[in-house]
Every structure is written in C-alpha cells, then in structure tokens.
N, C-alpha and C positions, 0 to 999 in steps of 0.2 A: 141455235147458228142459222143466219139466215140462208135462205137457196142458193145455186149460182146466178151467178151473171152473165147477161148475153150483152156480148160489146160488136160494133162494127157490122159490116155487109157483106156477106152475107155472114152471120153473128157467128163468135168465137164462145164456146161455154168456157167461163172461168170461177171454178170451184176455190170458198174459202172454206181454212182450215186456222183457226186459233191452238196456239203452242204456247202453255205459259214463260218455255226456256226463247221464243224467238225475242230479239233483239230489234229486229228491224222486219219492216214489209220484204217479201220473196217472192218471186214469181219464177213457176219451171214449168215444162213441158215436158212430159213423160213422151219418148223415143218410143216408148213401146205400145202405146194406144192412144197416140194425137193427145192427152186430157192436159189441162191447165189448172197448176194449182197454185192460189196465193195463202201463203201462213203467213199470218199475224200476231201479233204481242197479244196475250189477252184481253187487254185492255186497249189497244186500238179502234177508232172507231170504224163503221164499216164504210162511213161514206168517203173516210181517207181510203180505205182499202179500192174501193169501186175507181175512185179517179186515180189511183196508182195505174191499177189495171187498165185503167182506158188508156193513160199516157202510153203504156207498154203495148196499143197495140202493132203498131210497125212491125215490133220485133217478135211478138207470137205469129204472125205473118208470114216474116222471112223465114223463121225453126220451121213453122207449119207448112210450108214450100219445101224443105228438105227432108222429110221424111217419105219411106218409100211408099207407095202406093198400096191400099189393102188389096189383098188380092184372094179373091174366092175360088173356091175349089169343082171346078166343071168339069167335063166328057173335051178333049182339045184342049186342056188347059196343062200343066206344069206342074209338080212337088218337087220341095229339095226333099232326099231320103240322104241320108247316110253320103252328105255331101258332094251328092250328082243330083242332075237335073232329068226329074221321071217323066213322061207323057204320059197324063189321063187316058185310057181307053174305057170305053163299055166294052163289056164280054157277055157270057151267058153264067146263067147262076147267081148266085147272091156270095161269092167268095170275092177275095183279093188275094191277087199275086202278082209280084215280078218277073218281067219276064226280057231281059236284056235291058236295055233302056225304056221300056214300059211296064206300068204298074195298071195294070187289068181291074175295073171293077164292077161286078157283077149289079143288077136292082137297080131299082131309083136310089136317092140322097146317095149321091155320091162323099159330099162330104161328110157325113155323119159314119159313112163304110169305113171312108180313109181314116179319119178321126180313132176308133176303133184298133184299123189299123198298125196305125202310128204307136196309140199306147201300148199295142201289146208288142210289139218290136222295142219300143223302148225300154220294158219292164226284161224283155228279154236280155237286153246288151247292158244294164245297170246293173242288174243283181249278180252277174261272175263280174264285173268290173267293181265293185264292191268288195266283195267278196274276194278277193285277190289282194287290194291293198291292202283291205284290213287284216288279212293273213299276214301281210309284209310286217305293219307293226305291232303284231300280236294284239288286236283290242276287237275285243266282242262289240258286233253291233246289235240292235233292239230291233226296227221294222224300217220297212222302205214303202213308202208312199210315194205317190207319182201325182200333180197335178199340172196345172195349165197358169203356174204363176206367172206375173207379169214383172214384179221387184227383182226378185231372184231367180237363179237356176236349181238352187240349190240350199238346202240347211240342212241344221244336224244340233238337236237336241242336247240338253244336260243328262237324258235319259238312256240317249245313242240312238235314236230315232231317228233316221235320215229320212228326207223328203229330194224329190228331183222333178224339174219340169219335164215331161213327156217329148216335148218338143224338139230337145239334146238331140234326137235321134235322127233331126233332119239334119244335121250338123252331120261335118267330118266325123267319123268313128272315134280319131284323137282328139278332139274336141269335146263328146262324152265324156272319153274316158280320163281328160283333164278333171271334168266339173267331179266325178267319181272319186280321184284323190284327192279334187279339196276339201269335199266332205268327211269322206273318213280321216284325213288330217286333222278333222276340229274333234276326236277321239281321243288327240291327243291336246291338243289346248284350242280350249272356246275360246278362241281369239282371234285376232291377225296380226301378230308381234312378229319377229324377226324368226323367234322360234318356230310359230307355225309355219311360216314361210320353207322355212328348215326341214319340216315335215314334208311339206308337198316339195320340194324341190328332190328328196329322198325318196318319192315313190315315184317322180316324174322328172327326171332333169332339165326336160325344153318345152316344161310347162308354159312357162313365159309365150313362149309364140301359139300357143293354143289359146289361152288370155286374153293375147290381143285379135285373137279371127272372133270372137265371142264381141269384145266392145265393137270392133267394125261389122260386123254380119249381124250378133242377135239381132237386131231391130226388125231385120228382114224378115226372120222367122216367126215371130209374134204378128206380124199383118197379117197372116195367111190364115183365109177364113172357113173354117170349116160347116160352119151353119149358112142357111139364110136368111 
C-alpha cells in the first residue's frame, strides 16, 4: 500500500487503507487523534483515491477545526480526574498526591509521573467495579489489562479477558462504572444485541446517561498529552 498523501496548505495527512469488503471510497476523521483515513475497495486506483481526498479538503479542515486542542500537562495547567479539574502544582519529593482541588507532582517530567499515577488510580477503580458487576451476574472473568486505546474504551475477549482505557479514571466515576458494567455484560452476550443491552440495564439502569457522556466528552480525554 502506498504511503500517506499530504493535501493542502498547511498539509493534512491522509492515510489510505484497502478493504476487500468496501464498495466505495470512504473518508473518516478520528475524533480522538485527528487522523484522516480513506478506505478504498481492493481494486480502486490509487489516483482515484487521491483525487477524492483532495476534493474533500474543505470538509476535512472544517472537521479538524471542531476538534479540541491537544492539552499538554505542565505545572500550572489542569488535568481532569474523576470528573473534576485539578490544578497541577510542583511539590517536593517524587510522589504525586491530591489535596483538595490540586494535584501535587514532585520531581521533573510531570507528564510521565501523572500518567503513572492515572494508570494506578484507574486500576484501583476498575478492578473492584469489575468484581462487583461480575458477581451480580455470577460470571467469572480472567485478566484485566489497561491500555491507552483510541478506538474503544474497553473490550472483552471470548476467554473472559477484559481490557480498559486507563483514561477512564479522568471521567466521572459513574462513567468508569458504566464501561466496567458494559464489558462485564459481554461475559454473558458477546455482541451488542438487545439481550446484551438488557444485561447492561440490569447492572446499571441509568447507563444511557453515562454512555452519552462518553460520546460527548470522550474526545477531550484523548487529546490530553502526557509526554512531551
């Protein structure tokens, strides 16, 4: 497959992906990282795809302008944590701790230290949530892993392995709980059928509110940059 194409000024990178099941050219822009991907049928000419991408430059720029700005983490800035904004302040030592509406970060490399802290807190919140919901439906699970995923907030494998984005701990606690309930429900139904949503409703009747929060605000969590 040919490399990406850069269109316009300033240039926008568009990556091409062939899909044997694709019937037409489709251009999508990720709300989480701002990357543009053009999916094309297996036999579609590359020049046709390039021309299509160039015709869509105006649409791409309009969509990019709607994305939240990337937010680097520095002393004096803020970070969302459990649904509230905490001011980042330098502190003595090498630990990270929360005091009222401040998060105190010791030592250099604030972003790396904050990322490690966020990961730890995410596991501390997700493990008991999964255990609670799995017990309610009397289904065992295998392993819990945390990743910095972009396309999904969680997943459940056929073997009962659960994966979650550690960025969930930056959302309100009820949103993290919803994602835990959602993935646990897959231990019963490995699909998104009505039976699956019935299990989610049993575990968390008000789940739709928290699902909507992620749809409306999730992209803001992904643009937070922990590394420089």
